[in-house]
Rosetta silent file (secondary structure, phi, psi, omega in degrees, C-alpha in Angstrom):
SEQUENCE: MTQFLPPEFLDILETPTNKILLDMDGVLCDFVEAASDLFVNTHKEELYKRLPDEDITFILTGSTDVSYFWNIISSYGERFWENIPEFVWSMKLYDACKNVATVRVVTAPPFHTENSTLIKNTISGKYSWIKKRKPTAKIIFTSDKELLATPDTLLIDDYLLNIQKFKEAGGKTLLFPAVYNKSSLKIEEIFNLLNLVCYK
SCORE:     score description
SCORE:     0.000 S_00000001
   1 L     0.000  -29.497 -173.985    4.856  111.787    8.759 S_00000001
   2 H   -63.417  -24.071 -179.022    5.626  113.960    5.711 S_00000001
   3 H   -67.752  -15.652 -179.960    9.361  113.984    6.445 S_00000001
   4 H   -96.619   -1.870 -178.252    9.462  110.292    5.514 S_00000001
   5 L   -88.876  148.151  171.848    7.708  110.728    2.164 S_00000001
   6 L   -58.532  142.956 -177.358    9.499  111.070   -1.185 S_00000001
   7 H   -54.510  -32.050 -178.502    9.613  114.777   -2.188 S_00000001
   8 H   -60.993  -24.297 -174.208    7.462  114.027   -5.264 S_00000001
   9 H   -81.822  -23.167 -170.398    4.540  113.150   -2.987 S_00000001
  10 H   -63.581  -45.921  179.017    4.345  116.394   -1.039 S_00000001
  11 H   -64.456  -36.179 -178.261    2.793  118.520   -3.793 S_00000001
  12 H   -65.464  -39.823 -174.682    0.351  115.750   -4.635 S_00000001
  13 H   -84.828   -9.732 -176.053   -0.895  115.446   -1.072 S_00000001
  14 H   -64.652  -35.298 -179.696   -1.113  119.182   -0.427 S_00000001
  15 L  -132.378  162.012 -178.709   -4.536  119.457   -2.090 S_00000001
  16 L   -61.635  145.975  174.627   -7.294  116.944   -2.987 S_00000001
  17 L  -112.520  115.070 -177.368   -6.868  114.742   -6.060 S_00000001
  18 L  -104.694  -20.340 -179.653  -10.161  114.075   -7.831 S_00000001
  19 E  -134.256  139.651  176.132   -8.929  112.799  -11.198 S_00000001
  20 E  -124.797  127.322  175.580   -6.049  110.504  -12.152 S_00000001
  21 E  -103.799  117.683 -177.732   -4.738  110.185  -15.694 S_00000001
  22 E  -102.956  119.355  172.846   -2.867  106.915  -16.221 S_00000001
  23 L   -66.442  160.538 -176.998   -0.427  106.638  -19.080 S_00000001
  24 L  -103.152  -67.534 -178.891   -0.454  103.330  -20.921 S_00000001
  25 E   -66.687  123.471  178.605    2.932  102.538  -22.533 S_00000001
  26 L    90.893  -11.482  178.138    5.560  102.205  -19.830 S_00000001
  27 L  -118.247  -52.521  177.902    3.025  102.351  -16.987 S_00000001
  28 L   -98.148  -33.968 -178.252    0.395   99.710  -17.728 S_00000001
  29 E  -134.694  157.060 -169.805    2.052   97.852  -20.599 S_00000001
  30 L   -99.031   82.757  179.084    5.616   97.172  -21.713 S_00000001
  31 H   -61.945  -39.353 -178.253    6.079   98.842  -25.095 S_00000001
  32 H   -60.534  -44.786  178.893    9.877   98.503  -24.879 S_00000001
  33 H   -62.362  -45.679 -178.062    9.625   94.736  -24.445 S_00000001
  34 H   -64.966  -42.561 -179.105    7.148   94.389  -27.323 S_00000001
  35 H   -67.877  -40.217 -177.465    9.175   96.567  -29.689 S_00000001
  36 H   -66.142  -26.695  178.392   12.472   94.876  -28.890 S_00000001
  37 L   -67.522  -17.853 -179.497   10.966   91.488  -29.789 S_00000001
  38 L   -86.656  -13.548 -175.506   10.599   92.715  -33.390 S_00000001
  39 L  -123.596  117.017 -173.029   14.289   93.512  -33.800 S_00000001
  40 L   -90.288   -2.929 -173.460   16.800   90.704  -33.364 S_00000001
  41 L   -84.930   -5.237 -176.939   19.944   92.820  -33.696 S_00000001
  42 L  -129.288  124.691  174.427   19.907   94.156  -30.129 S_00000001
  43 L   -71.684  145.081 -175.224   20.094   92.179  -26.895 S_00000001
  44 H   -64.010  -33.992  178.815   17.634   93.374  -24.279 S_00000001
  45 H   -63.163  -39.957  177.506   20.351   93.889  -21.654 S_00000001
  46 H   -66.627  -39.981  179.522   22.146   96.233  -24.048 S_00000001
  47 H   -58.017  -51.312 -177.128   18.878   97.966  -24.866 S_00000001
  48 H   -67.511  -29.374  177.819   18.056   98.729  -21.227 S_00000001
  49 H   -68.981  -35.802 -175.615   21.621   99.849  -20.570 S_00000001
  50 H   -89.393  -19.561 -172.215   21.507  102.380  -23.428 S_00000001
  51 L   -58.376  -36.895 -178.528   17.916  103.574  -23.018 S_00000001
  52 L   -59.094  -25.881 -173.416   18.499  106.347  -20.468 S_00000001
  53 L  -115.883  -11.938 -176.683   20.682  108.214  -22.967 S_00000001
  54 L  -129.390  153.775 -179.902   19.589  107.045  -26.426 S_00000001
  55 L   -76.555  139.874 -177.408   16.295  106.845  -28.315 S_00000001
  56 H   -60.416  -33.875 -177.428   14.773  103.380  -28.644 S_00000001
  57 H   -64.118  -38.430  179.123   14.215  103.819  -32.392 S_00000001
  58 H   -74.176  -41.188 -178.831   17.943  104.296  -33.006 S_00000001
  59 H   -60.200  -43.358 -174.114   19.030  101.512  -30.624 S_00000001
  60 H   -80.734  -29.143 -175.771   16.782   98.934  -32.259 S_00000001
  61 H  -108.257  -22.347 -174.774   17.240   99.916  -35.914 S_00000001
  62 L    73.343   10.977 -176.927   20.646  101.610  -36.014 S_00000001
  63 L  -120.289  144.902  174.698   18.984  104.260  -38.172 S_00000001
  64 L   -85.570   -2.763  177.071   18.190  107.898  -37.492 S_00000001
  65 L   -82.318   98.040 -175.978   15.168  107.534  -39.786 S_00000001
  66 H   -61.120  -32.530 -177.872   12.365  107.290  -37.221 S_00000001
  67 H   -63.331  -28.819  178.346    9.830  106.344  -39.898 S_00000001
  68 H   -61.845  -45.532  177.699   11.729  103.092  -40.529 S_00000001
  69 H   -58.751  -50.120 -175.741   11.087  101.994  -36.933 S_00000001
  70 H   -69.682  -29.007  176.338    7.400  102.904  -37.078 S_00000001
  71 H   -67.363  -35.520  175.288    6.925  101.237  -40.467 S_00000001
  72 H   -63.420  -47.732  177.691    8.165   97.958  -38.965 S_00000001
  73 H   -57.803  -43.794 -177.130    5.667   98.353  -36.101 S_00000001
  74 H   -61.897  -32.032 -176.762    2.952   99.223  -38.614 S_00000001
  75 L   -64.720  -18.019  178.983    3.548   96.036  -40.596 S_00000001
  76 L   -91.785   -2.854  175.435    2.184   94.027  -37.642 S_00000001
  77 L    64.086 -154.817 -178.168   -1.109   95.912  -37.666 S_00000001
  78 H   -62.717  -30.241 -171.052   -3.405   96.102  -34.662 S_00000001
  79 H   -64.619  -25.449  175.910   -2.095   92.868  -33.197 S_00000001
  80 H   -59.408  -48.514 -176.480    1.180   94.496  -32.148 S_00000001
  81 H   -73.936  -34.783  179.476   -0.720   96.851  -29.826 S_00000001
  82 H   -66.563  -27.030 -172.597   -3.291   94.273  -28.738 S_00000001
  83 L  -108.705   12.632  175.720   -0.548   91.881  -27.598 S_00000001
  84 L   -61.560  131.019 -179.088    1.826   94.208  -25.748 S_00000001
  85 L   -64.452  141.603  176.301    2.645   92.469  -22.455 S_00000001
  86 E   -90.133  149.299  174.574    1.150   94.019  -19.353 S_00000001
  87 L   -71.664  154.649 -176.822    3.252   94.704  -16.289 S_00000001
  88 L   -63.128  -25.728 -177.972    2.522   92.536  -13.256 S_00000001
  89 L   -91.828   -4.785 -166.211    1.293   95.589  -11.329 S_00000001
  90 H   -53.766  -57.018 -174.515   -0.867   97.041  -14.124 S_00000001
  91 H   -73.426  -30.424  174.221   -4.380   96.096  -13.119 S_00000001
  92 H   -65.117  -39.228  178.299   -3.642   96.477   -9.412 S_00000001
  93 H   -65.809  -45.663  178.405   -2.427  100.010  -10.151 S_00000001
  94 H   -57.513  -46.842 -178.015   -5.526  100.808  -12.198 S_00000001
  95 H   -64.916  -39.493  179.771   -7.793   99.512   -9.425 S_00000001
  96 H   -63.805  -39.458  176.560   -5.887  101.420   -6.731 S_00000001
  97 H   -66.561  -41.733 -178.267   -6.315  104.650   -8.705 S_00000001
  98 H   -64.336  -27.997 -179.421   -9.996  103.905   -9.319 S_00000001
  99 L   -71.626  -19.090 -174.343  -10.523  103.482   -5.585 S_00000001
 100 L  -118.574  -11.528 -175.362   -9.479  107.059   -4.854 S_00000001
 101 L  -162.303  170.712  170.130  -10.413  109.143   -7.913 S_00000001
 102 E   -73.047  129.885 -174.213  -11.997  109.276  -11.354 S_00000001
 103 E  -114.999  137.903  169.035   -9.579  107.507  -13.704 S_00000001
 104 E  -129.485  134.466  170.434   -8.877  107.949  -17.390 S_00000001
 105 E   -82.742  123.009 -176.729   -6.278  106.031  -19.363 S_00000001
 106 E  -120.466  120.068 -175.232   -4.522  108.670  -21.468 S_00000001
 107 E  -143.358  154.369 -176.279   -2.271  107.539  -24.276 S_00000001
 108 L  -110.218  137.456  166.883   -0.833  108.937  -27.484 S_00000001
 109 L   -70.249  162.559  178.465   -0.742  107.405  -30.946 S_00000001
 110 L   -55.204  126.394 -176.750    2.690  107.675  -32.588 S_00000001
 111 L  -109.879    5.902  176.536    3.194  111.362  -33.279 S_00000001
 112 L  -101.032   24.443 -175.177    6.513  111.153  -35.173 S_00000001
 113 L  -146.022  154.239  173.039    4.842  109.730  -38.251 S_00000001
 114 L  -107.731   14.267 -179.797    2.315  110.585  -40.962 S_00000001
 115 L   -74.884   97.997 -174.986    1.465  106.905  -41.434 S_00000001
 116 H   -65.655  -31.923  177.837   -2.335  107.060  -41.089 S_00000001
 117 H   -65.679  -42.495  177.479   -2.643  103.255  -41.085 S_00000001
 118 H   -60.726  -45.714 -178.823   -0.251  103.028  -38.136 S_00000001
 119 H   -62.016  -44.947  179.263   -2.166  105.701  -36.221 S_00000001
 120 H   -62.583  -44.418 -179.598   -5.507  103.957  -36.879 S_00000001
 121 H   -67.197  -35.125  178.691   -4.125  100.550  -35.859 S_00000001
 122 H   -63.801  -47.998 -179.117   -2.519  102.009  -32.737 S_00000001
 123 H   -62.556  -46.315 -179.306   -5.774  103.545  -31.542 S_00000001
 124 H   -64.816  -44.255 -178.326   -7.771  100.408  -32.322 S_00000001
 125 H   -67.346  -41.770  178.841   -5.186   98.058  -30.813 S_00000001
 126 H   -66.860  -39.783  177.194   -4.718  100.067  -27.625 S_00000001
 127 H   -58.657  -45.946  179.354   -8.476  100.361  -27.210 S_00000001
 128 H   -63.427  -39.074 -178.248   -8.788   96.559  -27.487 S_00000001
 129 H   -59.008  -50.949 -175.911   -5.892   96.065  -25.029 S_00000001
 130 H   -74.664  -37.748 -178.777   -7.462   98.050  -22.207 S_00000001
 131 H   -67.232  -29.941  176.891  -11.072   96.972  -22.887 S_00000001
 132 H   -64.352  -33.068 -176.402  -10.044   93.314  -22.742 S_00000001
 133 H   -96.485  -38.812 -178.875   -8.769   93.889  -19.217 S_00000001
 134 L  -134.232   86.052 -173.417  -11.033   96.667  -17.948 S_00000001
 135 L   -58.277  -25.849 -177.793  -14.237   96.780  -20.043 S_00000001
 136 L   -95.082    1.323 -177.605  -15.550   99.900  -18.300 S_00000001
 137 L   -64.575  143.855  175.056  -12.322  101.892  -18.578 S_00000001
 138 L  -102.441  137.062 -174.672  -12.474  105.266  -20.318 S_00000001
 139 E  -124.160  138.030  174.618   -9.638  106.122  -22.708 S_00000001
 140 E  -119.258  125.933  176.965   -8.412  109.444  -24.061 S_00000001
 141 E  -101.593  114.280  177.564   -6.103  109.482  -27.089 S_00000001
 142 L  -163.775  146.037  172.124   -3.939  112.601  -27.220 S_00000001
 143 L   -97.638    2.304  179.900   -0.296  113.620  -27.436 S_00000001
 144 L  -114.631   64.527 -175.269   -1.153  116.913  -25.684 S_00000001
 145 H   -63.000  -27.158 -179.078   -1.807  115.628  -22.177 S_00000001
 146 H   -62.171  -20.734  178.478   -1.070  119.033  -20.679 S_00000001
 147 H   -69.414  -14.641  179.848   -4.392  120.278  -22.083 S_00000001
 148 H   -96.126    2.086 -174.722   -6.090  118.063  -19.490 S_00000001
 149 L   -71.159  132.285  170.346   -4.209  119.591  -16.554 S_00000001
 150 L  -142.087  162.867 -177.768   -6.168  121.002  -13.602 S_00000001
 151 L   -61.732  -21.068 -179.422   -5.098  121.555   -9.980 S_00000001
 152 L  -106.396   16.472 -178.882   -6.992  118.433   -8.837 S_00000001
 153 E  -112.601  129.581  179.465   -5.767  116.152  -11.642 S_00000001
 154 E  -107.599  124.790  173.457   -2.778  113.816  -11.243 S_00000001
 155 E   -99.370  124.485  173.537   -0.892  112.532  -14.292 S_00000001
 156 E  -107.785  112.406 -169.994    1.049  109.294  -13.800 S_00000001
 157 E  -147.761  149.058  179.716    3.423  108.992  -16.749 S_00000001
 158 L   -94.526   -4.571 -174.305    6.850  107.535  -17.524 S_00000001
 159 L  -102.634  117.112 -172.256    7.851  110.236  -20.029 S_00000001
 160 H   -59.517  -38.544 -178.954    9.601  113.197  -18.426 S_00000001
 161 H   -63.058  -40.874  176.187    8.554  115.708  -21.088 S_00000001
 162 H   -60.481  -41.865  179.608    4.868  114.892  -20.526 S_00000001
 163 H   -61.934  -46.134 -178.134    5.384  115.364  -16.795 S_00000001
 164 H   -63.369  -45.125 -179.111    7.074  118.730  -17.259 S_00000001
 165 H   -65.017  -41.029 -178.108    4.404  120.073  -19.617 S_00000001
 166 H   -65.981  -42.057  179.484    1.555  118.880  -17.401 S_00000001
 167 H   -65.739  -41.935  178.186    3.070  120.438  -14.304 S_00000001
 168 H   -62.773  -28.703 -179.748    3.683  123.746  -16.103 S_00000001
 169 L   -83.508   -0.144  174.438    0.011  123.714  -17.138 S_00000001
 170 L   103.677    8.173  179.876   -1.072  123.547  -13.509 S_00000001
 171 L   -96.545  171.522  174.086   -1.598  119.823  -12.932 S_00000001
 172 E   -91.031  151.485 -176.229   -0.127  117.361  -10.445 S_00000001
 173 E  -141.253  152.313  172.865    2.433  114.867  -11.686 S_00000001
 174 E  -142.229  114.731  178.676    4.150  111.629  -10.790 S_00000001
 175 E   -77.128  113.142 -177.066    7.023  110.338  -12.915 S_00000001
 176 L   -73.413  134.241 -174.359    6.497  106.596  -13.075 S_00000001
 177 L   -66.143  131.402  175.642    9.763  104.684  -12.559 S_00000001
 178 L  -151.293  155.830 -175.821   11.396  103.253  -15.678 S_00000001
 179 L   -62.234  -24.620 -175.451   14.965  102.441  -16.605 S_00000001
 180 L   -94.815   -1.508  177.524   14.995  105.256  -19.167 S_00000001
 181 L  -119.130   -2.993  173.238   13.808  108.109  -16.927 S_00000001
 182 L    60.729   26.127  173.578   15.957  107.534  -13.830 S_00000001
 183 L   -65.215  139.923 -178.725   13.064  107.995  -11.403 S_00000001
 184 L   -90.798   -3.427 -178.234   14.124  106.979   -7.903 S_00000001
 185 L   -71.243  154.085  171.673   10.612  105.862   -6.900 S_00000001
 186 L  -108.476  153.637 -179.208    9.667  102.247   -6.301 S_00000001
 187 H   -56.472  -40.759 -178.296    6.351  100.765   -7.406 S_00000001
 188 H   -61.132  -33.587  179.978    5.418  100.037   -3.787 S_00000001
 189 H   -66.301  -33.306  178.990    5.813  103.722   -2.934 S_00000001
 190 H   -67.788  -39.520  175.976    3.238  104.653   -5.558 S_00000001
 191 H   -65.274  -36.549  175.987    0.713  102.290   -3.986 S_00000001
 192 H   -63.177  -40.167  177.922    1.499  103.870   -0.608 S_00000001
 193 H   -60.248  -45.184 -178.100    0.842  107.294   -2.113 S_00000001
 194 H   -63.633  -32.934  174.504   -2.542  106.178   -3.410 S_00000001
 195 H   -65.514  -37.350  178.517   -3.437  104.945    0.068 S_00000001
 196 H   -70.003  -39.280  177.900   -2.573  108.381    1.437 S_00000001
 197 H   -58.777  -36.062 -178.252   -4.623  110.115   -1.280 S_00000001
 198 H   -59.352  -28.673 -175.693   -7.571  108.023   -0.134 S_00000001
 199 L   -99.705    4.776  178.692   -7.514  109.719    3.254 S_00000001
 200 L   -76.132    0.000    0.000   -7.213  113.304    1.989 S_00000001
């Protein structure tokens, strides 16, 4: 059966998976959609076309000053993070992970800024977002996800750098498909993987 599986799955299935770390932005909720709604100068089709090769902060603001982007986000307070749209698969994905392993939602506050108000609002808003949907969910806030890596821990994340660091630290990884990371996986394949993990 393994010859029909995507190559990314083979390492994951080789040994038991006891813990799953689920990223939030780009996996459970659509940060790109929420951020693009704040900037009227860029059409979403153009945004998604440029995202694989350009940073979202530059596409939306036209500025290389990253703090300008985050200051706009900050001006909306906690409600920006509380109201980020969830993907249609989000809660089904969370439940599927919970059925096979211990799950933690692991997400980072903005780390390209020294805006303490933004960081506080991000943590509070993200906490409210997940608790509204999954009151018993446990959340870890860190930009150093690789510190949580163990051989039986799987990180599901849309950011390639996080995936690379986590894998180098000895953890299992799955790059969640997004237009900006060029993953070839389909959402349905990830649910199939979780079904296979269940029988390990």
